[in-house]
C-alpha positions as CSV (number, residue, x, y, z in Angstrom):
1,M,-7.7,-8.9,-2.6
2,N,-6.1,-6.9,0.0
3,K,-6.6,-3.2,-0.8
4,I,-9.4,-1.5,0.0
5,T,-9.7,0.6,-2.9
6,D,-10.1,-3.1,-4.6
7,D,-13.1,-3.4,-3.2
8,V,-16.0,-3.4,-4.8
9,Y,-18.6,-2.2,-2.6
10,Y,-15.9,0.2,-1.2
11,Q,-16.0,1.7,-4.7
12,K,-19.3,1.8,-5.1
13,I,-20.1,4.0,-2.1
14,K,-16.9,6.3,-2.8
15,K,-18.3,7.3,-6.5
16,K,-21.2,9.1,-4.8
17,F,-18.6,11.2,-3.0
18,D,-16.7,11.7,-6.6
19,E,-19.4,12.2,-8.2
20,E,-20.9,14.5,-5.5
21,I,-23.7,12.9,-5.3
22,F,-23.0,13.0,-1.6
23,L,-20.5,15.6,0.3
24,G,-18.2,14.8,2.8
25,G,-16.8,16.7,5.9
26,N,-14.3,18.8,6.2
27,L,-10.9,17.9,7.8
28,L,-9.9,20.6,10.6
29,N,-6.6,20.8,12.5
30,L,-6.3,22.8,15.3
31,P,-2.2,22.7,16.1
32,K,-0.8,19.5,18.8
33,K,0.4,21.3,21.9
34,Y,2.1,19.2,24.8
35,Y,1.6,19.9,28.6
36,V,1.9,16.7,29.7
37,Q,4.0,18.2,33.3
38,K,1.3,21.4,33.1
39,S,-2.3,22.4,34.0
40,I,-4.6,24.4,33.7
41,N,-3.4,27.1,36.3
42,D,-0.7,27.6,34.7
43,F,-2.1,29.3,31.9
44,P,-3.6,32.8,32.3
45,I,-7.1,33.2,31.2
46,E,-6.2,35.5,27.8
47,E,-3.7,32.1,27.2
48,R,-5.9,29.2,27.4
49,T,-6.3,29.1,23.6
50,P,-8.3,25.9,21.6
51,E,-5.0,24.3,21.2
52,V,-3.7,24.4,25.1
53,C,-7.4,23.9,26.4
54,S,-7.8,21.2,24.1
55,S,-4.1,19.5,25.0
56,L,-4.9,19.7,28.3
57,I,-8.3,18.2,28.6
58,N,-6.5,15.3,26.7
59,Y,-4.3,14.9,29.5
60,G,-6.4,15.2,32.2
61,K,-4.8,18.4,33.2
62,C,-8.2,20.4,32.8
63,H,-11.9,20.2,32.7
64,F,-14.8,22.3,30.5
65,S,-15.5,24.2,33.3
66,D,-11.6,26.1,32.5
67,V,-12.3,26.6,29.2
68,P,-13.5,30.1,28.5
69,K,-16.0,30.4,26.1
70,K,-13.9,32.0,23.1
71,A,-11.5,29.0,23.4
72,R,-15.2,26.8,22.5
73,T,-14.5,26.9,19.0
74,K,-15.6,24.4,16.6
75,E,-12.3,22.7,16.5
76,F,-12.4,22.6,20.1
77,F,-15.1,20.5,20.3
78,I,-13.9,18.5,18.1
79,H,-10.4,17.5,18.8
80,S,-11.7,16.9,22.9
81,F,-15.0,15.0,21.7
82,T,-14.0,12.5,23.9
83,D,-13.8,13.8,26.8
84,S,-17.2,13.1,28.4
85,D,-17.6,16.4,29.8
86,I,-17.9,17.2,26.5
87,F,-19.2,14.6,24.2
88,Y,-22.4,15.2,26.9
89,Y,-22.3,18.8,26.8
90,I,-22.4,18.3,22.7
91,K,-26.0,15.4,23.4
92,N,-27.5,18.5,25.8
93,H,-26.6,21.7,23.5
94,I,-27.6,19.3,20.2
95,D,-29.4,22.7,18.6
96,Q,-25.7,24.4,18.5
97,F,-24.2,21.7,16.2
98,D,-25.6,21.3,13.0
99,R,-25.0,18.7,10.7
100,Q,-21.9,20.0,9.1
101,F,-20.5,19.6,11.6
102,F,-20.7,16.1,12.5
103,K,-19.4,15.8,9.3
104,D,-16.4,17.5,10.0
105,L,-16.3,15.6,13.7
106,I,-16.6,12.4,11.5
107,V,-13.8,12.9,9.2
108,S,-11.4,15.0,11.6
109,N,-11.4,13.3,14.6
110,S,-10.4,8.8,14.2
111,F,-12.6,8.3,17.4
112,A,-15.9,9.9,16.5
113,T,-16.7,7.3,15.2
114,E,-15.2,4.3,17.8
115,F,-17.0,3.4,21.3
116,Q,-20.1,3.5,23.0
117,R,-19.4,7.6,22.9
118,N,-19.6,7.8,19.2
119,A,-20.9,10.8,17.2
120,F,-24.1,8.6,15.8
121,S,-25.1,7.9,19.6
122,I,-26.4,11.9,20.1
123,M,-26.3,13.3,16.2
124,P,-30.2,14.1,15.7
125,L,-32.0,11.2,14.0
126,S,-32.4,13.6,10.9
127,Y,-28.5,13.7,10.3
128,I,-28.2,10.3,10.2
129,D,-29.3,8.7,6.0
130,E,-27.6,7.0,4.0
131,E,-24.5,10.1,3.0
132,M,-23.6,10.7,6.8
133,C,-23.3,6.9,7.5
134,S,-21.2,6.4,4.0
135,L,-19.2,9.3,5.2
136,A,-18.9,7.4,8.4
137,M,-17.8,4.2,6.6
138,L,-15.3,5.7,4.2
139,S,-13.4,7.2,7.2
140,S,-13.7,4.1,9.8
141,L,-12.2,1.8,7.6
142,D,-10.0,-0.1,10.6
143,W,-11.6,-3.8,11.9
144,V,-12.2,-1.8,15.5
145,K,-14.3,1.1,14.4
146,D,-17.3,-0.2,14.1
147,G,-19.3,1.6,17.4
148,W,-21.0,4.0,15.0
149,L,-22.3,1.4,13.0
150,Y,-23.9,-0.1,15.5
151,S,-25.4,3.2,17.0
152,V,-27.0,3.3,14.0
153,S,-28.6,0.1,14.4
154,E,-29.7,0.4,17.3
155,R,-31.5,4.2,16.5
156,K,-32.8,4.2,12.7
157,K,-31.3,0.7,11.2
158,D,-32.7,1.8,8.0
159,A,-30.3,4.4,7.0
160,L,-28.4,1.8,6.3
161,T,-28.6,0.3,3.1
162,G,-27.4,-2.9,1.6
163,D,-24.0,-1.0,0.3
164,L,-23.3,-0.5,3.4
165,W,-24.0,-3.8,5.2
166,K,-21.7,-5.4,2.8
167,L,-18.6,-3.9,2.5
168,G,-18.8,-3.2,6.6
169,A,-19.2,-7.4,6.7
170,R,-15.9,-7.0,5.5
171,L,-14.3,-4.5,8.0
172,Y,-16.1,-5.5,11.5
173,A,-17.3,-8.8,11.1
174,K,-15.6,-11.4,13.3
175,E,-15.8,-13.4,15.8
176,N,-15.9,-13.2,19.4
177,N,-16.5,-15.2,22.1
178,G,-18.3,-17.8,20.4
179,S,-20.1,-15.5,18.2
180,C,-20.4,-12.8,15.3
181,K,-22.4,-9.8,16.6
182,Y,-22.4,-8.2,13.6
183,L,-23.6,-11.1,11.9
184,E,-26.6,-10.9,14.0
185,T,-27.3,-6.8,13.7
186,T,-27.4,-7.5,9.8
187,P,-30.7,-7.9,8.7
188,S,-31.7,-11.0,6.8
189,I,-32.2,-9.4,3.5
190,Y,-28.8,-8.2,2.9
191,K,-27.1,-11.7,3.3
192,D,-26.6,-13.1,0.3
193,P,-23.6,-15.1,-0.8
194,D,-21.6,-11.8,-2.1
195,Y,-22.7,-10.5,2.1
196,Y,-20.7,-14.0,3.2
197,K,-18.0,-13.5,0.7
198,E,-17.3,-10.1,2.0
199,M,-17.2,-11.5,5.5
200,C,-15.0,-14.0,4.4
201,L,-12.0,-11.5,3.2
202,C,-9.9,-9.7,4.9
203,C,-10.0,-6.3,7.0
204,F,-7.6,-3.5,7.6
205,N,-5.7,-1.6,10.3
206,C,-4.4,1.6,9.9
207,G,-4.3,0.7,6.0
208,N,-2.9,-2.7,6.3
209,A,-4.4,-5.6,5.4
210,I,-4.6,-7.9,8.3
211,L,-6.3,-11.5,8.8
212,S,-6.7,-12.7,12.5
213,P,-9.6,-12.0,13.0
214,K,-11.0,-13.3,10.2
215,R,-10.3,-16.9,11.3
216,K,-13.2,-18.5,12.8
217,I,-15.6,-16.3,10.9
218,M,-16.2,-19.5,8.3
219,N,-18.0,-20.8,11.0
220,F,-20.7,-18.9,11.0
221,L,-21.6,-19.5,7.3
222,P,-24.5,-21.0,6.5
223,K,-24.3,-24.9,5.1
224,E,-26.3,-23.7,1.8
225,I,-23.9,-21.0,1.5
226,L,-20.9,-23.4,1.5
227,T,-21.3,-23.9,-1.9
228,Q,-18.6,-26.1,-4.5
229,S,-19.1,-22.1,-7.0
230,F,-18.5,-19.7,-3.5
231,L,-15.7,-21.7,-2.1
232,F,-13.4,-22.0,-5.4
233,S,-14.9,-18.6,-6.6
234,L,-14.0,-17.4,-3.1
235,I,-10.6,-18.5,-2.8
236,K,-9.7,-18.1,-6.7
237,N,-10.0,-14.2,-6.6
238,D,-7.9,-13.9,-3.0
239,P,-6.1,-16.6,-2.1
240,D,-5.3,-14.7,0.9
241,S,-9.2,-15.8,2.1
242,I,-7.7,-19.4,3.0
243,T,-7.2,-17.8,6.2
244,S,-11.2,-17.7,7.0
245,F,-12.0,-21.2,6.1
246,D,-12.9,-23.9,8.2
247,E,-13.1,-27.8,7.7
248,R,-16.6,-28.1,5.8
249,G,-14.7,-25.2,3.0
250,L,-11.2,-27.0,3.3
251,E,-13.0,-30.2,2.6
252,T,-15.4,-29.3,0.1
253,V,-14.6,-30.8,-3.6
254,V,-14.0,-29.2,-6.4
255,S,-13.8,-29.7,-9.8
256,Y,-11.8,-27.9,-12.6
257,P,-9.9,-28.2,-15.4
258,D,-6.4,-28.2,-15.4
259,S,-4.3,-27.1,-18.5
260,N,-4.8,-30.2,-20.6
261,D,-8.4,-29.7,-20.2
262,I,-8.9,-32.8,-17.9
263,L,-11.3,-32.9,-15.1
264,V,-9.7,-32.8,-12.4
265,Q,-11.3,-33.7,-8.9
266,E,-9.8,-33.1,-5.3
267,K,-10.5,-31.0,-2.5
268,L,-10.2,-27.3,-2.0
269,W,-7.4,-28.0,0.4
270,Q,-5.1,-29.9,-1.6
271,F,-6.0,-27.3,-4.6
272,I,-4.8,-24.3,-2.1
273,V,-1.4,-26.5,-1.4
274,K,-0.5,-26.7,-4.5
275,N,-0.3,-23.6,-5.6
276,N,0.6,-21.8,-3.0
277,G,2.7,-24.1,-0.8
278,F,2.7,-21.5,2.0
279,A,-0.9,-21.1,2.5
280,I,-0.2,-24.4,4.9
281,Q,0.4,-22.4,7.6
282,D,-3.2,-21.4,7.5
283,I,-4.3,-24.9,7.7
284,P,-5.4,-27.3,10.3
285,L,-2.5,-30.5,9.8
286,N,-3.6,-34.1,9.9
287,E,-1.6,-36.9,8.3
288,E,-3.7,-36.6,5.3
289,R,-2.5,-33.2,4.8
290,I,0.8,-33.4,5.7
291,G,1.8,-36.5,3.6
292,Y,-0.1,-34.8,0.4
293,F,2.0,-31.2,1.6
294,L,5.9,-33.3,1.8
295,C,4.7,-35.1,-1.6
296,H,4.4,-31.7,-3.2
297,Y,7.2,-29.7,-1.5
298,P,10.3,-30.9,-0.4
299,V,12.5,-30.6,2.9
300,D,14.7,-27.6,1.4
301,S,11.9,-25.5,-0.1
302,S,11.2,-22.6,0.6
303,P,7.2,-23.3,1.8
304,Y,8.8,-26.7,4.1
305,Q,11.1,-24.2,5.7
306,N,8.8,-21.2,6.6
307,S,5.4,-22.1,6.4
308,F,5.3,-26.2,7.2
309,K,8.8,-26.9,9.3
310,E,7.8,-25.3,13.3
311,N,3.5,-26.2,12.8
312,Y,4.9,-29.5,11.8
313,S,6.9,-29.7,14.4
314,N,4.1,-29.1,17.3
315,Y,1.4,-31.6,14.9
316,Q,4.8,-34.5,16.0
317,K,4.6,-33.0,20.1
318,N,1.0,-33.4,20.1
319,Y,0.0,-36.0,17.8
320,G,3.6,-38.3,17.4
321,T,6.0,-38.5,15.1
322,F,4.2,-39.1,11.0
323,V,6.8,-41.3,8.7
324,Y,6.2,-40.3,5.4
325,T,6.6,-42.8,2.7
326,K,7.1,-41.5,-1.0
327,K,4.6,-43.8,-3.2
328,R,6.7,-45.7,-5.9
């Protein structure tokens, strides 16, 4: 399940726009100009168009005070939003910017929902509701674009519904210096098994599934959530979620019927390795795991060469050579 379009909460949120229960924003483009070697003084007033001024501002070659009033269009403000002077102009003249402006800003400027200075940090509270938050979520699928949600959490937390918190758990929950800010921010009422499942699934960057931010995330899941049923379901539905597993999850004993309907009991890491040798690259090695892997995958196998060999070599450097004797 490494496509965001397969996520049940993404589908539920998007459906409201597809059925026009919610209305989105308009994608407003501004022709890009590149004036790296020029400054605003190289352009007479009549040539200071919205695209020229916006480009110069983005290159630090122009100040907002240099922009003539006729060039201060909606498109100009949207594409120059990250400039400090323009950000604070919008904040201090908020009556000039209606609800549709912020919708268009969110879908047109990829930085509008990122960082602390984001659209939700200055828009009127009356604009912050489920529709606006849903639009922001669908426009901010990269794992770093969580600034808007924290602004909403501080200013109007009840605008964030359970579906938004759960999709956000997949997109934005990550470990940072031993803590998980997203988990700490989420209201307890939404922390059910589905929420924690989303936390363990991959996040995204530029449309591509990425796993690295999830490597320590299971450490934050409460013990009572890590049942055999939860863990087995997680790994069967999305084998890549192995990246998020901690030792508690890996060592959990699971039971299931094999192809002959005989009940099998084994540790979850054994089930994973037996069914996908390449997964060994995401499982910390010890003597038991090394022996089990070598029992199933010979030296000339692709899992050994591509996913095990390098980690095994590092293990030997740190802990000494492990001698595997195949059982008769």
